C-alpha positions, -999 to +999 in steps of 0.1 A: +416-280-212+407-312-231+404-306-268+370-315-284+357-320-319+322-312-331+309-329-363+280-312-382+263-341-401+266-378-394+273-390-430+302-411-439+327-383-441+323-372-405+321-408-393+355-413-410+369-381-394+359-394-360+377-427-366+408-409-379+409-388-347+407-420-326+430-442-347+457-417-358+453-390-332+449-411-301+417-392-292+391-406-268+356-410-281+342-388-254+361-359-270+338-361-301+302-350-305+283-356-337+251-336-347+229-351-373+194-346-389+193-384-396+213-415-391+219-424-427+235-397-448+236-406-485+245-443-476+210-452-467+186-482-465+159-491-441+122-500-437+097-475-449+083-473-414+118-464-400+121-435-425+087-422-415+098-423-379+133-408-384+124-381-408+091-372-391+072-378-423+035-378-420+026-415-423+021-425-459-008-445-472+015-476-473+043-479-447+053-514-457+084-525-475+119-511-478+135-479-491+169-469-504+171-434-517+203-443-536+229-469-541+267-467-540+291-486-562+325-491-546+358-498-564+385-519-550+414-503-569+407-466-563+390-464-529+423-464-511+412-444-480+380-463-475+396-498-475+424-487-452+401-471-426+375-498-427+401-523-418+400-506-384+362-512-380+350-546-368+324-565-388+290-567-372+284-601-388+317-620-388+337-618-355+374-614-361+369-597-395+369-561-405+343-543-426+369-543-454+372-581-451+334-584-452+329-564-483+359-577-503+352-613-494+316-609-505+325-592-537+352-617-546+326-645-541+300-626-561+320-608-589+300-584-611+296-593-647+269-573-664+255-589-696+226-566-701+241-531-695+222-514-723+188-522-738+166-506-764+132-515-779+146-522-814+176-545-804+166-558-770+198-563-750+227-546-769+251-576-767+245-594-800+280-589-815+270-562-841+278-525-842+251-518-816+268-542-791+277-521-761+312-537-761+317-510-788+322-475-775+310-461-809+334-431-810+343-413-841+377-397-845+365-363-833+349-378-802+383-395-795+402-363-800+380-342-776+379-369-749+416-373-750+422-336-750+400-333-719+418-361-701+453-348-709+445-312-698+470-306-669+456-300-635+474-267-634+451-256-663+418-268-648+406-232-647+402-234-685+371-255-677+355-229-654+317-232-658+321-253-690+295-280-694+301-314-710+278-304-738+298-272-744+331-292-744+317-315-771+299-287-790+317-297-822+310-334-818+275-339-804+277-374-819+293-386-786+259-383-768+245-410-790+273-435-783+272-466-761+300-449-741+279-420-731+248-440-723+269-462-700+290-434-685+261-410-676+240-437-660+269-454-642+281-421-626+250-399-629+264-373-652+242-351-675+251-331-706+247-301-684+272-313-658+307-300-653+334-308-679+359-302-651+345-331-631+343-353-662+380-347-667+387-359-631+366-390-636+383-400-668+417-398-651+408-413-618+386-441-633+407-448-664+412-484-651+375-490-655+372-474-689+381-507-707+355-527-687+327-502-683+305-524-704+305-553-678+311-531-647+336-558-636+353-532-615+322-525-593+325-537-557+293-544-540+285-546-503+268-577-487+237-556-478+227-520-484+254-495-475+237-484-443+239-518-428+272-528-444+292-496-437+274-469-417+261-491-388+295-507-382+312-472-382+286-458-358+290-488-335+328-484-335+324-448-325+296-453-300+316-481-283+344-457-278+322-430-262+314-407-291+282-389-285+256-388-313+229-360-310+202-367-335+176-344-350+197-313-342+200-289-371+229-265-369+217-232-383+246-208-379+283-205-370+294-179-345+329-166-354+355-147-334+357-111-345+394-109-354+409-075-363+410-079-401+387-109-405+419-128-415+415-158-392+385-182-392+378-193-357+344-208-348+333-199-313+298-213-312+271-232-331+235-222-331+209-249-335+173-260-337+159-292-322+137-304-351+118-330-331+112-306-301+091-277-315+123-263-332+136-253-298+167-231-303+200-232-285+237-228-289+269-247-282+301-229-271+332-238-290+367-232-274+394-219-297+414-251-296+383-272-304+377-285-339+346-282-361+340-305-391+311-294-413+294-314-440+288-284-462+265-300-487+244-332-488+230-347-520+200-362-501+189-329-486+153-318-493+143-353-504+106-360-510+091-395-506+058-411-519+045-446-519+026-471-540-004-449-545+010-415-535+032-393-557+059-372-541+051-336-531+082-317-541+101-302-511+113-267-523+135-262-493+170-249-500+194-277-488+199-272-450+235-283-451+242-257-479+223-230-460+248-233-432+277-232-456+261-201-472+259-184-438+297-189-434+303-173-468+286-142-456+314-138-431+344-149-452+349-143-489+369-174-499+346-202-488+331-209-522+297-204-537+269-228-526+244-214-551+264-229-579+254-263-566+221-258-548+202-232-569+196-250-602+177-282-598+176-288-635+213-297-634+210-320-604+176-336-599+166-372-605+143-398-589+147-433-576+122-459-567+124-490-545+103-520-552+094-546-526+075-578-536+060-606-516+075-633-538+102-637-564+080-638-595+090-603-608+126-609-599+126-641-620+110-623-649+137-596-648+164-623-646+149-641-676+147-610-697+181-595-688+198-629-688+217-622-656+214-631-620+207-606-592+238-587-581+252-581-616+249-544-616+230-521-638+205-522-667+196-491-687+168-485-713+186-460-735+154-450-754+133-444-724+122-408-723+132-405-686+163-426-690+154-454-666+178-478-651+174-506-625+198-523-601+188-558-590+208-564-559+220-597-546+192-609-524+186-603-495+195-566-497+182-559-461+189-581-431+153-580-420+141-590-455+120-622-454+129-652-476+099-647-498+106-610-504+125-593-532+138-557-531+154-539-559+160-503-570+157-481-600+161-445-610+151-420-637+176-393-647+150-369-662+120-368-639+103-338-656+099-357-688+067-376-696+067-414-694+065-436-725+037-458-711+022-437-683+015-404-699+025-380-672+058-366-660+078-392-640+079-368-610+041-369-608+038-407-609+028-429-580+050-459-572+024-481-589+027-460-621+065-461-620+063-499-619+039-498-648+064-477-667+092-501-659+070-531-670+063-514-703+100-511-710+107-547-699+080-559-722+096-541-752+128-560-748+112-594-739+115-614-771+098-645-757+063-657-767+054-657-730+059-619-728+059-603-694+028-583-704+008-615-700+018-616-663+010-581-653-018-590-629+003-617-612+032-592-608+009-564-594-006-588-569+029-595-555+037-558-549+041-548-512+052-513-520+070-491-546+085-460-530+092-430-552+120-407-540+127-373-555+162-359-549+166-323-561+203-323-554+213-359-563+238-348-589+245-313-575+282-322-570+285-324-608+270-290-614+290-266-636+316-250-615+347-229-615+379-231-595+371-215-561+334-225-561+342-253-535+360-243-503+393-260-494+389-288-469+407-266-444+403-230-457+432-206-457+435-190-423+411-214-407+422-223-372+395-248-363+369-252-392+371-279-419+347-288-446+340-325-452+324-343-481+314-339-517+315-301-518+350-294-505+379-290-528+408-315-531+431-321-560+428-351-584+401-371-566+365-374-578+333-366-561+302-388-557+323-414-540+328-425-505+365-423-513+362-385-516+345-382-482+371-404-465+399-385-481+385-352-470+382-365-435+419-377-434+431-344-449+412-323-423+423-345-393+459-347-404+461-309-409+447-301-374+468-328-357+500-317-375+505-350-393+525-344-425+507-346-458+533-371-468+516-395-444+482-394-462+471-427-477+488-431-511+466-429-541+469-449-573+476-430-605+465-454-632+464-426-657+502-428-655+504-466-660+514-475-696+496-508-696+464-492-684+466-464-709+473-489-737+441-508-728+422-475-726+435-465-760+425-498-775+390-495-760+386-461-777+388-479-810+367-509-799 
């Protein structure tokens, strides 16, 4: 009987697993079926109208413009699996090139060099050459000691960080949370003080090459367009062209397991589902014992809520559907982790984004003037904003359908429950218009010219097509405080045909919140089931063992 694979979730991890099966396993596409609630995953980007259609959202008051729930920063040096696999995927824009060629060619032609990474209302852009200049990390000796101690903790002793937050690790040196380093680190990678010290340790090690250039974000690799169009669509086309079947709007609600004598083997025999666009019609899929099941056991964009220019979000209180399925599996087997550690405390994981679409480039030109950098140069953060607001002004156009006169850029607030500085209500309660007003207030504070942006508010507001607020309760859930064992292994012990793919599966060394982690999960799972030796996995760089890199990092600590 022909072996088959069933993918639960159509995010980047399962797309990668499908390509690994075809490229390295010699599988035919018609052996693979993918079940998804949407076509994007966390690498998203589309028109607002397309989101309303895809998610079944009741039409908002304003369906114009574009929307990206999040944005992904790639890294050329440490995304080894991603670049290797995407060399297999043809470009949709440049015949004869791969997706890897597309992205790296674009990035090399448009290198990132951020000159306005941090801003505050007293100093404007923190790049004036004094002690506030964000070139300086601003550590004291105790900060340096605790950060070095965390980094140098051996992997074999990672359990010493069980359920330890970053705030707890630095409890004797709270000074670090007022440093340029922390402002840059937390807003680049979306950490909070409440996040896991265990995960911070992994990041410091894996991203040590970027430590010395975090102030300019020179290591950030950007895609030509949003990640959906630049990465997801080419991967989906590669798979579709080879016969992979995509079943959209199907929610897998439960695993059926074989009743083995001692519950010692994990064997999926069926999948129960609901058709979310067909009156929640229920059904099941039979799984043969030699078939494979790949489950995305957690998604950071689950339970998202969307508003528009004049409509605030209405918080979706649903427990993450992907984690609910994972939770159902833990009721059958004891060693599959603890989903509640990641999906039952929104205070650790929530934040909001907003996407601005304008009908001309006036606002874009004002932002460029104030920040002194061209679109595409990464990330600007207002460190004294109560909600900790940042914006990312992409290279334009950010969407293929974007008109020449349109501008699209994106921002986010790390603390949505806090009151705004200029709009006196919690950020989560603001309309898109009010979020823009909040942003304009912060831009005005750092605009030192006589022709302050405040004087152009009416002209700016007249150019606004839409501002889309997006509340993501689980955006940083992968950083929640955790202990060893809270995440299941990619292929759990005694599993015969079930693997977990994505940000909530456990692998050594690598770091979550990256496409690299999802690609690596996919390769580990596929190679395990196909009997390909672990020695054949794509080699990873270990810059934390490179003397030159470590010397630069040490020098940066004292910069």
